N, CA, C and O atoms as a GROMACS GRO file, in nm:
protein
  264
    1MET      N    1  -1.123  -1.235  -0.558
    1MET     CA    2  -1.037  -1.203  -0.446
    1MET      C    3  -1.124  -1.191  -0.320
    1MET      O    4  -1.236  -1.140  -0.325
    2ASN      N    5  -1.072  -1.238  -0.213
    2ASN     CA    6  -1.140  -1.239  -0.084
    2ASN      C    7  -1.157  -1.096  -0.031
    2ASN      O    8  -1.066  -1.014  -0.045
    3ASN      N    9  -1.273  -1.066   0.030
    3ASN     CA   10  -1.297  -0.932   0.085
    3ASN      C   11  -1.199  -0.897   0.195
    3ASN      O   12  -1.151  -0.784   0.202
    4LYS      N   13  -1.169  -0.994   0.282
    4LYS     CA   14  -1.075  -0.971   0.391
    4LYS      C   15  -0.936  -0.936   0.335
    4LYS      O   16  -0.869  -0.846   0.384
    5ARG      N   17  -0.897  -1.008   0.233
    5ARG     CA   18  -0.767  -0.982   0.170
    5ARG      C   19  -0.763  -0.844   0.107
    5ARG      O   20  -0.663  -0.773   0.119
    6THR      N   21  -0.871  -0.804   0.041
    6THR     CA   22  -0.878  -0.673  -0.021
    6THR      C   23  -0.870  -0.562   0.083
    6THR      O   24  -0.800  -0.462   0.063
    7ILE      N   25  -0.940  -0.579   0.195
    7ILE     CA   26  -0.938  -0.478   0.300
    7ILE      C   27  -0.797  -0.464   0.357
    7ILE      O   28  -0.752  -0.352   0.379
    8PHE      N   29  -0.727  -0.574   0.381
    8PHE     CA   30  -0.591  -0.566   0.432
    8PHE      C   31  -0.496  -0.502   0.330
    8PHE      O   32  -0.405  -0.429   0.369
    9MET      N   33  -0.518  -0.528   0.202
    9MET     CA   34  -0.434  -0.466   0.101
    9MET      C   35  -0.457  -0.315   0.094
    9MET      O   36  -0.362  -0.238   0.081
   10ILE      N   37  -0.582  -0.272   0.104
   10ILE     CA   38  -0.612  -0.129   0.104
   10ILE      C   39  -0.553  -0.063   0.229
   10ILE      O   40  -0.496   0.046   0.221
   11SER      N   41  -0.567  -0.129   0.342
   11SER     CA   42  -0.512  -0.076   0.467
   11SER      C   43  -0.360  -0.064   0.459
   11SER      O   44  -0.303   0.038   0.501
   12GLY      N   45  -0.294  -0.165   0.407
   12GLY     CA   46  -0.149  -0.160   0.391
   12GLY      C   47  -0.105  -0.051   0.295
   12GLY      O   48  -0.004   0.016   0.318
   13GLY      N   49  -0.181  -0.034   0.187
   13GLY     CA   50  -0.149   0.072   0.092
   13GLY      C   51  -0.165   0.211   0.152
   13GLY      O   52  -0.082   0.299   0.127
   14MET      N   53  -0.270   0.231   0.229
   14MET     CA   54  -0.292   0.360   0.294
   14MET      C   55  -0.183   0.388   0.398
   14MET      O   56  -0.135   0.501   0.408
   15ASP      N   57  -0.144   0.286   0.475
   15ASP     CA   58  -0.035   0.304   0.571
   15ASP      C   59   0.095   0.340   0.500
   15ASP      O   60   0.170   0.425   0.548
   16THR      N   61   0.120   0.277   0.387
   16THR     CA   62   0.240   0.307   0.311
   16THR      C   63   0.239   0.451   0.261
   16THR      O   64   0.340   0.521   0.268
   17LEU      N   65   0.125   0.496   0.211
   17LEU     CA   66   0.114   0.634   0.163
   17LEU      C   67   0.131   0.735   0.277
   17LEU      O   68   0.204   0.833   0.262
   18LEU      N   69   0.065   0.711   0.389
   18LEU     CA   70   0.077   0.803   0.503
   18LEU      C   71   0.219   0.804   0.558
   18LEU      O   72   0.271   0.910   0.593
   19GLY      N   73   0.281   0.688   0.565
   19GLY     CA   74   0.419   0.681   0.610
   19GLY      C   75   0.513   0.752   0.514
   19GLY      O   76   0.608   0.818   0.557
   20GLY      N   77   0.487   0.739   0.385
   20GLY     CA   78   0.568   0.808   0.285
   20GLY      C   79   0.556   0.960   0.297
   20GLY      O   80   0.654   1.032   0.283
   21ILE      N   81   0.434   1.007   0.323
   21ILE     CA   82   0.415   1.151   0.342
   21ILE      C   83   0.488   1.198   0.468
   21ILE      O   84   0.551   1.304   0.467
   22ALA      N   85   0.479   1.120   0.575
   22ALA     CA   86   0.550   1.157   0.699
   22ALA      C   87   0.701   1.158   0.676
   22ALA      O   88   0.770   1.246   0.729
   23LEU      N   89   0.753   1.064   0.600
   23LEU     CA   90   0.896   1.064   0.571
   23LEU      C   91   0.936   1.182   0.484
   23LEU      O   92   1.045   1.236   0.500
   24MET      N   93   0.850   1.221   0.391
   24MET     CA   94   0.881   1.339   0.310
   24MET      C   95   0.882   1.466   0.395
   24MET      O   96   0.962   1.556   0.370
   25ILE      N   97   0.796   1.473   0.495
   25ILE     CA   98   0.800   1.586   0.589
   25ILE      C   99   0.929   1.581   0.669
   25ILE      O  100   0.993   1.684   0.692
   26TYR      N  101   0.968   1.461   0.713
   26TYR     CA  102   1.090   1.445   0.792
   26TYR      C  103   1.214   1.488   0.714
   26TYR      O  104   1.301   1.557   0.768
   27PHE      N  105   1.223   1.449   0.588
   27PHE     CA  106   1.340   1.484   0.507
   27PHE      C  107   1.334   1.625   0.449
   27PHE      O  108   1.429   1.669   0.386
   28GLY      N  109   1.223   1.695   0.470
   28GLY     CA  110   1.212   1.833   0.426
   28GLY      C  111   1.165   1.851   0.284
   28GLY      O  112   1.173   1.962   0.230
   29TRP      N  113   1.116   1.745   0.221
   29TRP     CA  114   1.066   1.756   0.084
   29TRP      C  115   0.930   1.824   0.082
   29TRP      O  116   0.892   1.884  -0.018
   30ILE      N  117   0.856   1.813   0.192
   30ILE     CA  118   0.730   1.886   0.210
   30ILE      C  119   0.750   1.979   0.328
   30ILE      O  120   0.757   1.933   0.442
   31PRO      N  121   0.760   2.109   0.304
   31PRO     CA  122   0.791   2.202   0.413
   31PRO      C  123   0.668   2.232   0.500
   31PRO      O  124   0.593   2.326   0.474
   32VAL      N  125   0.650   2.150   0.604
   32VAL     CA  126   0.537   2.167   0.695
   32VAL      C  127   0.592   2.170   0.837
   32VAL      O  128   0.679   2.089   0.872
   33ASP      N  129   0.542   2.263   0.919
   33ASP     CA  130   0.581   2.266   1.060
   33ASP      C  131   0.460   2.224   1.143
   33ASP      O  132   0.366   2.302   1.160
   34ILE      N  133   0.464   2.103   1.195
   34ILE     CA  134   0.351   2.049   1.269
   34ILE      C  135   0.363   2.082   1.417
   34ILE      O  136   0.262   2.082   1.488
   35GLY      N  137   0.482   2.110   1.465
   35GLY     CA  138   0.503   2.137   1.606
   35GLY      C  139   0.552   2.016   1.682
   35GLY      O  140   0.559   2.018   1.805
   36ILE      N  141   0.584   1.909   1.610
   36ILE     CA  142   0.639   1.787   1.669
   36ILE      C  143   0.784   1.776   1.623
   36ILE      O  144   0.819   1.819   1.514
   37GLU      N  145   0.867   1.718   1.708
   37GLU     CA  146   1.007   1.701   1.672
   37GLU      C  147   1.020   1.620   1.543
   37GLU      O  148   0.942   1.528   1.517
   38LYS      N  149   1.120   1.654   1.465
   38LYS     CA  150   1.140   1.586   1.335
   38LYS      C  151   1.169   1.437   1.354
   38LYS      O  152   1.124   1.356   1.274
   39ARG      N  153   1.244   1.402   1.458
   39ARG     CA  154   1.278   1.260   1.474
   39ARG      C  155   1.156   1.175   1.508
   39ARG      O  156   1.150   1.058   1.470
   40VAL      N  157   1.059   1.233   1.578
   40VAL     CA  158   0.935   1.160   1.607
   40VAL      C  159   0.857   1.138   1.478
   40VAL      O  160   0.803   1.030   1.456
   41ILE      N  161   0.850   1.240   1.394
   41ILE     CA  162   0.783   1.226   1.265
   41ILE      C  163   0.854   1.121   1.180
   41ILE      O  164   0.789   1.041   1.112
   42GLY      N  165   0.987   1.120   1.184
   42GLY     CA  166   1.064   1.021   1.110
   42GLY      C  167   1.039   0.879   1.158
   42GLY      O  168   1.025   0.787   1.077
   43LEU      N  169   1.033   0.860   1.290
   43LEU     CA  170   1.008   0.726   1.344
   43LEU      C  171   0.868   0.677   1.310
   43LEU      O  172   0.849   0.562   1.270
   44ILE      N  173   0.770   0.764   1.327
   44ILE     CA  174   0.632   0.726   1.294
   44ILE      C  175   0.619   0.697   1.144
   44ILE      O  176   0.556   0.600   1.104
   45GLY      N  177   0.680   0.783   1.062
   45GLY     CA  178   0.673   0.763   0.918
   45GLY      C  179   0.740   0.635   0.874
   45GLY      O  180   0.686   0.562   0.789
   46ALA      N  181   0.856   0.606   0.930
   46ALA     CA  182   0.926   0.483   0.893
   46ALA      C  183   0.847   0.360   0.935
   46ALA      O  184   0.837   0.263   0.860
   47PHE      N  185   0.791   0.364   1.056
   47PHE     CA  186   0.712   0.250   1.103
   47PHE      C  187   0.590   0.227   1.015
   47PHE      O  188   0.563   0.114   0.974
   48LEU      N  189   0.516   0.335   0.986
   48LEU     CA  190   0.397   0.321   0.901
   48LEU      C  191   0.434   0.273   0.761
   48LEU      O  192   0.367   0.186   0.706
   49PHE      N  193   0.539   0.330   0.705
   49PHE     CA  194   0.577   0.295   0.568
   49PHE      C  195   0.615   0.148   0.557
   49PHE      O  196   0.563   0.076   0.471
   50PHE      N  197   0.706   0.104   0.642
   50PHE     CA  198   0.756  -0.034   0.629
   50PHE      C  199   0.653  -0.138   0.674
   50PHE      O  200   0.646  -0.246   0.614
   51SER      N  201   0.574  -0.109   0.777
   51SER     CA  202   0.472  -0.206   0.816
   51SER      C  203   0.361  -0.213   0.712
   51SER      O  204   0.312  -0.322   0.681
   52GLY      N  205   0.322  -0.099   0.657
   52GLY     CA  206   0.221  -0.100   0.550
   52GLY      C  207   0.269  -0.172   0.427
   52GLY      O  208   0.194  -0.246   0.364
   53LEU      N  209   0.395  -0.151   0.392
   53LEU     CA  210   0.452  -0.219   0.276
   53LEU      C  211   0.456  -0.370   0.298
   53LEU      O  212   0.428  -0.448   0.207
   54ALA      N  213   0.491  -0.411   0.420
   54ALA     CA  214   0.497  -0.555   0.451
   54ALA      C  215   0.358  -0.618   0.445
   54ALA      O  216   0.341  -0.727   0.390
   55ILE      N  217   0.258  -0.550   0.501
   55ILE     CA  218   0.122  -0.603   0.500
   55ILE      C  219   0.068  -0.612   0.358
   55ILE      O  220   0.011  -0.713   0.319
   56PHE      N  221   0.088  -0.505   0.280
   56PHE     CA  222   0.040  -0.505   0.142
   56PHE      C  223   0.108  -0.616   0.062
   56PHE      O  224   0.041  -0.689  -0.012
   57THR      N  225   0.238  -0.630   0.075
   57THR     CA  226   0.312  -0.731   0.000
   57THR      C  227   0.269  -0.872   0.040
   57THR      O  228   0.254  -0.959  -0.046
   58PHE      N  229   0.251  -0.894   0.171
   58PHE     CA  230   0.210  -1.026   0.217
   58PHE      C  231   0.076  -1.067   0.158
   58PHE      O  232   0.063  -1.177   0.104
   59PHE      N  233  -0.022  -0.980   0.166
   59PHE     CA  234  -0.155  -1.015   0.115
   59PHE      C  235  -0.161  -1.013  -0.037
   59PHE      O  236  -0.245  -1.081  -0.096
   60PHE      N  237  -0.074  -0.937  -0.102
   60PHE     CA  238  -0.070  -0.938  -0.248
   60PHE      C  239  -0.013  -1.069  -0.301
   60PHE      O  240  -0.061  -1.122  -0.402
   61LEU      N  241   0.089  -1.121  -0.233
   61LEU     CA  242   0.154  -1.243  -0.279
   61LEU      C  243   0.096  -1.371  -0.220
   61LEU      O  244   0.137  -1.481  -0.257
   62LYS      N  245   0.000  -1.358  -0.128
   62LYS     CA  246  -0.059  -1.474  -0.062
   62LYS      C  247  -0.139  -1.556  -0.163
   62LYS      O  248  -0.212  -1.501  -0.245
   63ASN      N  249  -0.123  -1.688  -0.155
   63ASN     CA  250  -0.197  -1.777  -0.244
   63ASN      C  251  -0.342  -1.790  -0.197
   63ASN      O  252  -0.370  -1.779  -0.078
   64ASN      N  253  -0.432  -1.814  -0.289
   64ASN     CA  254  -0.572  -1.836  -0.255
   64ASN      C  255  -0.593  -1.982  -0.218
   64ASN      O  256  -0.631  -2.063  -0.303
   65GLN      N  257  -0.568  -2.016  -0.094
   65GLN     CA  258  -0.583  -2.156  -0.050
   65GLN      C  259  -0.710  -2.176   0.029
   65GLN      O  260  -0.733  -2.285   0.081
   66GLU      N  261  -0.793  -2.075   0.039
   66GLU     CA  262  -0.915  -2.085   0.119
   66GLU      C  263  -1.027  -2.149   0.041
   66GLU      O  264  -1.137  -2.165   0.093
   0.00000   0.00000   0.00000
């Protein structure tokens, strides 16, 4: 596997995990008060989660044509 591809997959996975944690804070599954409005945490979490998932999936399913 290509090093560049591996780095993007790790980055996408970490974004997905961080976004998932932010969404769990937003929905109240993790009771944390950060001092930021809940909707801002929800927007950031959703963006990180879905963009990380898209990046990870793209590089996971990409063919080795190089």
